[in-house]
Structures are given as structure tokens and as C-alpha cells.
C-alpha positions as a Markdown table, in Angstrom:
| # | Residue | x | y | z |
|---|---|---|---|---|
| 1 | Met | -67.8 | 48.2 | 5.4 |
| 2 | Asn | -68.6 | 46.2 | 2.3 |
| 3 | Ala | -71.4 | 47.2 | -0.2 |
| 4 | Pro | -74.0 | 44.6 | 0.8 |
| 5 | Arg | -73.8 | 45.5 | 4.5 |
| 6 | Arg | -73.8 | 49.2 | 3.7 |
| 7 | Arg | -77.0 | 48.8 | 1.6 |
| 8 | Gln | -78.6 | 46.8 | 4.3 |
| 9 | Arg | -77.9 | 49.5 | 6.9 |
| 10 | Asp | -79.1 | 52.2 | 4.5 |
| 11 | His | -82.4 | 50.3 | 4.1 |
| 12 | Ala | -82.8 | 49.9 | 7.8 |
| 13 | Asp | -82.1 | 53.6 | 8.4 |
| 14 | Phe | -84.6 | 54.6 | 5.8 |
| 15 | Gly | -87.2 | 52.3 | 7.3 |
| 16 | Ala | -86.6 | 53.7 | 10.8 |
| 17 | Ser | -86.8 | 57.3 | 9.5 |
| 18 | Trp | -90.1 | 56.5 | 7.6 |
| 19 | Arg | -91.6 | 55.0 | 10.7 |
| 20 | Ala | -90.6 | 58.0 | 12.8 |
| 21 | Ile | -92.9 | 60.4 | 10.7 |
| 22 | Pro | -95.9 | 61.4 | 12.8 |
| 23 | His | -99.1 | 60.0 | 11.5 |
| 24 | Tyr | -100.8 | 63.4 | 11.4 |
| 25 | Arg | -98.3 | 64.3 | 8.7 |
| 26 | Leu | -98.0 | 60.9 | 6.9 |
| 27 | Tyr | -101.7 | 60.3 | 6.5 |
| 28 | Pro | -102.5 | 63.7 | 4.9 |
| 29 | Ala | -99.6 | 63.2 | 2.5 |
| 30 | Ala | -101.1 | 59.8 | 1.5 |
| 31 | Gly | -104.5 | 61.4 | 1.2 |
| 32 | Ala | -103.1 | 64.0 | -1.2 |
| 33 | Leu | -101.8 | 61.2 | -3.4 |
| 34 | Phe | -105.1 | 59.5 | -3.4 |
| 35 | Gly | -106.9 | 62.7 | -4.1 |
| 36 | Leu | -104.7 | 63.3 | -7.2 |
| 37 | Gly | -105.8 | 60.0 | -8.5 |
| 38 | Ser | -109.4 | 61.1 | -8.7 |
| 39 | Pro | -109.1 | 63.5 | -11.7 |
| 40 | Leu | -106.5 | 61.3 | -13.3 |
| 41 | Gly | -108.9 | 58.3 | -13.0 |
| 42 | Ala | -111.8 | 60.3 | -14.4 |
| 43 | Phe | -109.7 | 61.4 | -17.4 |
| 44 | Leu | -108.4 | 57.8 | -18.1 |
| 45 | Leu | -112.0 | 56.4 | -17.9 |
| 46 | Arg | -113.3 | 59.0 | -20.4 |
| 47 | Tyr | -110.3 | 58.4 | -22.6 |
| 48 | Trp | -111.1 | 54.7 | -22.6 |
| 49 | Leu | -114.7 | 55.3 | -23.6 |
| 50 | Ala | -113.8 | 57.7 | -26.4 |
| 51 | Asp | -113.7 | 56.6 | -30.0 |
| 52 | Pro | -110.4 | 55.0 | -30.7 |
| 53 | Leu | -110.1 | 56.8 | -34.1 |
| 54 | Leu | -110.6 | 60.2 | -32.5 |
| 55 | Arg | -108.7 | 59.9 | -29.3 |
| 56 | Gly | -105.9 | 62.3 | -30.3 |
| 57 | Val | -108.5 | 65.0 | -31.1 |
| 58 | Trp | -110.5 | 64.1 | -28.0 |
| 59 | Ile | -107.5 | 64.7 | -25.7 |
| 60 | Arg | -106.9 | 68.2 | -27.1 |
| 61 | His | -110.7 | 69.0 | -26.8 |
| 62 | Glu | -110.9 | 67.5 | -23.3 |
| 63 | Leu | -108.0 | 69.5 | -22.0 |
| 64 | Asp | -109.1 | 72.7 | -23.6 |
| 65 | Tyr | -112.8 | 72.6 | -22.4 |
| 66 | Asn | -112.7 | 70.6 | -19.2 |
| 67 | Phe | -109.3 | 71.6 | -17.6 |
| 68 | Leu | -111.1 | 73.7 | -14.9 |
| 69 | Phe | -113.4 | 70.7 | -14.2 |
| 70 | Tyr | -110.4 | 68.4 | -13.6 |
| 71 | Ala | -108.6 | 71.1 | -11.6 |
| 72 | Tyr | -111.7 | 71.6 | -9.4 |
| 73 | Met | -112.1 | 67.9 | -8.9 |
| 74 | Gly | -108.4 | 67.5 | -8.1 |
| 75 | Ala | -108.4 | 70.4 | -5.6 |
| 76 | Gly | -111.6 | 69.2 | -3.9 |
| 77 | Thr | -110.6 | 65.6 | -3.6 |
| 78 | Val | -107.1 | 66.4 | -2.4 |
| 79 | Ala | -108.4 | 68.8 | 0.2 |
| 80 | Ser | -111.0 | 66.3 | 1.4 |
| 81 | Phe | -108.6 | 63.4 | 1.6 |
| 82 | Met | -105.9 | 65.5 | 3.3 |
| 83 | Leu | -108.4 | 66.6 | 5.9 |
| 84 | Phe | -109.7 | 63.1 | 6.4 |
| 85 | Gly | -106.1 | 61.8 | 6.7 |
| 86 | Tyr | -105.2 | 64.5 | 9.2 |
| 87 | Val | -108.1 | 63.6 | 11.5 |
| 88 | Ile | -107.4 | 59.8 | 11.2 |
| 89 | Gly | -103.6 | 60.6 | 11.6 |
| 90 | Leu | -104.2 | 62.4 | 14.9 |
| 91 | Arg | -106.1 | 59.5 | 16.3 |
| 92 | Ser | -103.6 | 57.0 | 15.1 |
| 93 | Glu | -100.6 | 59.0 | 16.4 |
| 94 | Arg | -102.2 | 59.2 | 19.9 |
| 95 | Gln | -102.7 | 55.5 | 19.8 |
| 96 | Arg | -99.1 | 54.9 | 18.7 |
| 97 | Val | -97.8 | 57.0 | 21.5 |
| 98 | Arg | -99.9 | 55.1 | 24.0 |
| 99 | Asn | -98.7 | 51.8 | 22.5 |
| 100 | Arg | -95.1 | 53.0 | 22.8 |
| 101 | Ile | -95.6 | 54.0 | 26.4 |
| 102 | Leu | -97.3 | 50.7 | 27.2 |
| 103 | Ser | -94.5 | 48.7 | 25.4 |
| 104 | Ala | -91.9 | 50.6 | 27.5 |
| 105 | Arg | -93.8 | 49.8 | 30.6 |
| 106 | Val | -94.1 | 46.1 | 29.7 |
| 107 | Asp | -90.3 | 46.0 | 29.0 |
| 108 | Glu | -89.6 | 47.7 | 32.4 |
| 109 | Leu | -91.8 | 45.2 | 34.3 |
| 110 | His | -90.2 | 42.3 | 32.5 |
| 111 | Leu | -86.8 | 43.6 | 33.4 |
| 112 | Lys | -87.8 | 43.9 | 37.0 |
| 113 | Ser | -89.2 | 40.4 | 37.1 |
| 114 | Ala | -86.1 | 38.9 | 35.5 |
| 115 | Thr | -83.4 | 40.8 | 37.5 |
| 116 | Asp | -82.5 | 40.9 | 41.1 |
| 117 | Gly | -83.2 | 44.3 | 42.8 |
| 118 | Leu | -80.0 | 44.5 | 44.8 |
| 119 | Thr | -77.4 | 43.4 | 42.2 |
| 120 | Gly | -79.1 | 43.8 | 38.8 |
| 121 | Ala | -78.1 | 40.2 | 38.0 |
| 122 | Tyr | -80.7 | 37.8 | 36.6 |
| 123 | Thr | -83.0 | 35.9 | 39.0 |
| 124 | His | -83.0 | 32.2 | 39.8 |
| 125 | Gly | -86.0 | 31.5 | 37.8 |
| 126 | Tyr | -84.8 | 33.3 | 34.7 |
| 127 | Leu | -81.4 | 31.5 | 34.9 |
| 128 | Gln | -83.2 | 28.1 | 34.8 |
| 129 | Glu | -85.1 | 29.2 | 31.6 |
| 130 | Ile | -81.9 | 30.5 | 30.0 |
| 131 | Leu | -79.9 | 27.4 | 30.9 |
| 132 | Glu | -82.5 | 25.1 | 29.3 |
| 133 | Leu | -82.4 | 27.2 | 26.1 |
| 134 | Glu | -78.6 | 27.3 | 26.0 |
| 135 | Ile | -78.4 | 23.5 | 26.5 |
| 136 | Gln | -80.8 | 23.0 | 23.5 |
| 137 | Arg | -78.7 | 25.4 | 21.5 |
| 138 | Ala | -75.5 | 23.6 | 22.4 |
| 139 | Leu | -77.0 | 20.3 | 21.3 |
| 140 | Thr | -78.3 | 21.8 | 18.0 |
| 141 | Glu | -75.1 | 23.7 | 17.1 |
| 142 | Lys | -72.6 | 21.2 | 18.6 |
| 143 | Thr | -71.0 | 24.0 | 20.6 |
| 144 | Pro | -69.6 | 23.8 | 24.2 |
| 145 | Leu | -71.4 | 25.2 | 27.2 |
| 146 | Ser | -70.1 | 25.8 | 30.7 |
| 147 | Val | -71.4 | 27.1 | 34.0 |
| 148 | Met | -69.8 | 28.6 | 37.1 |
| 149 | Met | -71.2 | 28.2 | 40.5 |
| 150 | Ile | -69.9 | 30.9 | 42.8 |
| 151 | Asp | -70.2 | 31.4 | 46.6 |
| 152 | Ile | -68.9 | 34.2 | 48.8 |
| 153 | Asp | -66.6 | 32.7 | 51.4 |
| 154 | Asp | -67.6 | 33.0 | 55.1 |
| 155 | Phe | -70.4 | 35.4 | 54.2 |
| 156 | Lys | -72.3 | 34.6 | 57.4 |
| 157 | Arg | -69.4 | 35.7 | 59.4 |
| 158 | Ile | -69.1 | 38.9 | 57.4 |
| 159 | Asn | -72.8 | 39.6 | 57.8 |
| 160 | Asp | -72.8 | 38.9 | 61.6 |
| 161 | Ser | -69.6 | 41.0 | 62.2 |
| 162 | His | -70.5 | 44.0 | 60.1 |
| 163 | Gly | -74.2 | 44.0 | 59.8 |
| 164 | His | -76.7 | 43.3 | 57.0 |
| 165 | Leu | -76.2 | 46.6 | 55.2 |
| 166 | Phe | -72.5 | 45.9 | 54.8 |
| 167 | Gly | -73.4 | 42.3 | 53.7 |
| 168 | Asp | -75.7 | 43.7 | 51.0 |
| 169 | Arg | -72.8 | 46.0 | 49.9 |
| 170 | Val | -70.5 | 43.0 | 49.6 |
| 171 | Ile | -73.1 | 41.1 | 47.6 |
| 172 | Lys | -73.6 | 44.0 | 45.3 |
| 173 | Glu | -69.9 | 44.7 | 44.8 |
| 174 | Thr | -69.3 | 41.0 | 44.2 |
| 175 | Ala | -71.9 | 41.0 | 41.4 |
| 176 | Glu | -70.4 | 44.1 | 39.8 |
| 177 | Thr | -66.9 | 42.6 | 39.9 |
| 178 | Leu | -68.1 | 39.4 | 38.5 |
| 179 | Ser | -69.9 | 41.2 | 35.7 |
| 180 | Ala | -66.7 | 43.1 | 34.9 |
| 181 | Asn | -64.5 | 40.0 | 34.7 |
| 182 | Val | -66.7 | 37.5 | 32.8 |
| 183 | Arg | -67.1 | 37.6 | 29.0 |
| 184 | Ser | -69.6 | 39.9 | 27.3 |
| 185 | Asp | -71.7 | 36.9 | 26.2 |
| 186 | Asp | -71.8 | 35.3 | 29.6 |
| 187 | Ile | -75.0 | 35.4 | 31.6 |
| 188 | Leu | -74.7 | 36.3 | 35.3 |
| 189 | Gly | -77.4 | 35.6 | 37.8 |
| 190 | Arg | -77.9 | 35.6 | 41.6 |
| 191 | Tyr | -78.8 | 32.0 | 42.5 |
| 192 | Gly | -79.3 | 32.4 | 46.2 |
| 193 | Gly | -78.4 | 34.8 | 49.1 |
| 194 | Asp | -74.7 | 35.0 | 48.5 |
| 195 | Glu | -74.4 | 32.6 | 45.5 |
| 196 | Phe | -74.2 | 33.4 | 41.9 |
| 197 | Val | -74.3 | 31.4 | 38.7 |
| 198 | Val | -72.7 | 32.3 | 35.3 |
| 199 | Ile | -73.9 | 30.6 | 32.2 |
| 200 | Met | -71.1 | 30.6 | 29.6 |
| 201 | Pro | -72.3 | 29.8 | 26.0 |
| 202 | Gly | -69.5 | 28.6 | 23.7 |
| 203 | Ala | -67.1 | 28.1 | 26.6 |
| 204 | Asp | -65.2 | 24.8 | 26.9 |
| 205 | Ala | -63.6 | 23.7 | 30.2 |
| 206 | Ala | -60.3 | 25.6 | 29.6 |
| 207 | Thr | -62.1 | 28.8 | 28.8 |
| 208 | Ala | -64.4 | 28.4 | 31.9 |
| 209 | Gly | -61.4 | 27.8 | 34.1 |
| 210 | His | -59.6 | 30.9 | 32.8 |
| 211 | Val | -62.6 | 33.2 | 33.2 |
| 212 | Ala | -63.3 | 31.7 | 36.7 |
| 213 | Gly | -59.7 | 32.4 | 37.7 |
| 214 | Arg | -59.9 | 35.9 | 36.5 |
| 215 | Ala | -63.1 | 36.5 | 38.4 |
| 216 | Arg | -61.7 | 35.0 | 41.6 |
| 217 | Ser | -58.6 | 37.2 | 41.3 |
| 218 | Gly | -60.7 | 40.3 | 40.7 |
| 219 | Ile | -62.8 | 39.7 | 43.9 |
| 220 | Ala | -59.7 | 38.9 | 46.0 |
| 221 | Lys | -58.0 | 42.2 | 44.9 |
| 222 | Asn | -61.0 | 44.4 | 45.9 |
| 223 | Gly | -60.1 | 44.3 | 49.5 |
| 224 | Tyr | -63.6 | 44.4 | 51.1 |
| 225 | Leu | -63.0 | 41.4 | 53.3 |
| 226 | Ala | -64.6 | 38.9 | 50.9 |
| 227 | Thr | -63.2 | 36.1 | 48.6 |
| 228 | Ile | -65.1 | 33.6 | 46.5 |
| 229 | Ser | -65.0 | 30.0 | 45.7 |
| 230 | Ile | -65.9 | 28.7 | 42.3 |
| 231 | Gly | -67.0 | 25.4 | 40.8 |
| 232 | Thr | -67.1 | 25.1 | 37.0 |
| 233 | Ala | -68.7 | 22.4 | 34.9 |
| 234 | Thr | -68.9 | 21.9 | 31.2 |
| 235 | Phe | -72.0 | 20.4 | 29.5 |
| 236 | Asp | -71.7 | 16.8 | 28.4 |
| 237 | Ala | -73.6 | 16.9 | 25.2 |
| 238 | Gly | -73.0 | 13.2 | 24.5 |
| 239 | Gly | -74.5 | 12.2 | 27.8 |
| 240 | Lys | -77.6 | 14.4 | 27.3 |
| 241 | Glu | -77.2 | 16.0 | 30.7 |
| 242 | Thr | -80.1 | 17.9 | 32.2 |
| 243 | Pro | -79.8 | 21.5 | 33.5 |
| 244 | Ala | -80.2 | 20.2 | 37.1 |
| 245 | Glu | -77.4 | 17.7 | 36.6 |
| 246 | Leu | -75.1 | 20.3 | 35.1 |
| 247 | Leu | -75.7 | 22.6 | 38.0 |
| 248 | His | -75.2 | 19.8 | 40.5 |
| 249 | Arg | -71.8 | 19.0 | 39.0 |
| 250 | Ala | -70.8 | 22.6 | 39.3 |
| 251 | Asp | -72.1 | 22.6 | 42.8 |
| 252 | Met | -70.0 | 19.5 | 43.7 |
| 253 | Asn | -66.9 | 21.2 | 42.3 |
| 254 | Leu | -67.8 | 24.3 | 44.4 |
| 255 | Tyr | -68.0 | 22.0 | 47.4 |
| 256 | Gln | -64.5 | 20.7 | 46.6 |
| 257 | Ala | -63.2 | 24.3 | 46.3 |
| 258 | Lys | -64.6 | 25.0 | 49.8 |
| 259 | His | -63.0 | 21.9 | 51.1 |
| 260 | Asp | -59.6 | 22.8 | 49.6 |
| 261 | Gly | -59.4 | 26.0 | 51.6 |
| 262 | Lys | -61.8 | 28.4 | 49.7 |
| 263 | Asn | -60.7 | 31.3 | 47.5 |
| 264 | Cys | -60.0 | 28.9 | 44.6 |
| 265 | Val | -61.5 | 27.3 | 41.5 |
| 266 | Arg | -62.2 | 23.6 | 41.0 |
| 267 | Asp | -63.6 | 21.7 | 37.9 |
| 268 | His | -63.7 | 18.3 | 39.6 |
| 269 | Cys | -64.8 | 16.8 | 42.9 |
| 270 | Gln | -63.2 | 13.9 | 44.7 |
| 271 | Leu | -65.3 | 14.1 | 47.9 |
| 272 | Pro | -67.8 | 11.4 | 48.6 |
| 273 | Gly | -71.4 | 12.1 | 49.6 |
| 274 | Val | -71.8 | 15.6 | 48.3 |
| 275 | Pro | -75.5 | 16.7 | 48.8 |
| 276 | Arg | -77.6 | 17.2 | 45.7 |
| 277 | Arg | -79.1 | 20.5 | 46.9 |
| 278 | Arg | -79.2 | 22.0 | 43.3 |
| 279 | Ala | -81.0 | 19.0 | 42.0 |
| 280 | Ala | -83.5 | 19.2 | 44.8 |
| 281 | Asp | -84.0 | 22.9 | 44.2 |
| 282 | Ala | -84.6 | 22.3 | 40.5 |
């Protein structure tokens, strides 16, 4: 690790350790420092008021005759400020703990609202928000962006033949396998009952096709009676494509994959009259 990055990490570690100190210890320590300032301030004020020609003599005289006064003032103010800091610190620490618990609860509720309970993948609504943000970033940074539309083949037949519990297991295992086969920066969400969408920041058409093929192969090798069909689409920044239009293109390509026998990946569609169900949903 180079020196600038090491110093930056050291500063971050110091800040984190400082913030970890309980307030009922931190505030009395600050109070002690403030208390020590009281006799020092009194001494400096009297020094400033003394005759400039006699200040050397005045300092020796002041320390000889008023040392106990300054010591008493320092001990009293330090003790008072420390006690006051301890009381305030207790109240502040209790409030900080409550805030930490509340923040953790808020994060938990946000996670539950943004993720699907069965699969742990992101929800339909959250995917829409993320896709809009990623399109804006792709336009700003001039980087590619792709999406994958994924559908479990013949899921209704699997559900009817083996029951809903088995169907839920297939959906969950499909989500887990997809998550294991996409890139770490890709965003997986459950778009419908047995449909998933993967948002792929920075992925061009070739990368999207490669990752989609890996995901399809991973599902096919699992051996739990399910395969998937995938349609991929890459964002057309020059045409200023909307999120709904991008999803519709991916859905058309998925439709082509279904038509071509399922368990395959397609990045184009040659079929006429493909319904715009994604555009309608959006």
C-alpha cells in the first residue's frame, strides 16, 4: 500500500476509534481540559494587568504567594467540569445508543422494502429506480449498460406438477444460482413471479452475452427440473432510450429465446408483433 493511501486509512481508523469512545468518558475528559483553563486564564489576565516593567518580579511573587489559590481554583473547576461532563455524557451516550438502534432499524426496514422476501433479490420497484439512475450514469460517464431479462422455462408446469412449495424452492434456487454467476457489480432483482432482471453497469453487448451464457449454463447444471431463457439488451446512449424501452427490447429478445426452443440466450428479435408488456408495466 502506498504512503498516501496508508495515511488516509490511518486517519480513518483514528476517527473511528475516537468516535467509539463513550460520551460519559469523553465529556469528563473535555471538562478537565476546560477546568485547567480557569487558573491559567486567571494567571494570564493578572499578568496582562501587571506593570510591564515589573512582570518578572511579579511572576515570582505571584507563584510564591498565590500558588495554593491557583491550585484550589484548578482542582475545583476541574472537578466541577468533570462532574458536569459526566452527567451530560451519560445523557448523550444514552441518546447515541438509541439513535444507533433506530438507525439499524431504519436500515433493516429499508432492506425489507427493497428486497424480495423469498429470494433476497431486489424488488420490481427498486429495480426501476436503479435502472433510471444507471442510465443517467451511463449517459454522464459515457459507459455501456446492459440488462438481462430472465424467465424460468415451463414454470407453470413445474408448479402444477410438484406443488407451490417446490415451485418456491425452484425460484429461490434460481435466484441463488443467478447471483453466483453474474458479476459482483451486477444488480439482480425479481421482476415478477418467475422472472428476474439483472442490471449490468459497464457491460457491453459481448460482456452481457457472456455472463448470460454462464448464468444459463449454471441453472441447467443444477438438475432441479428447471432451465431459463434469457434476453439481453444494451443501452443505446445515442438514441436516449428510456428504461421502459430498454426493458422492452430485453423482453423482446427473451420472447425470441422462448420461440427458439427455450434454455438459450438471445440479444435480438426477429419476430413480428411482440407484445409491449414491459412498457405497459412501466
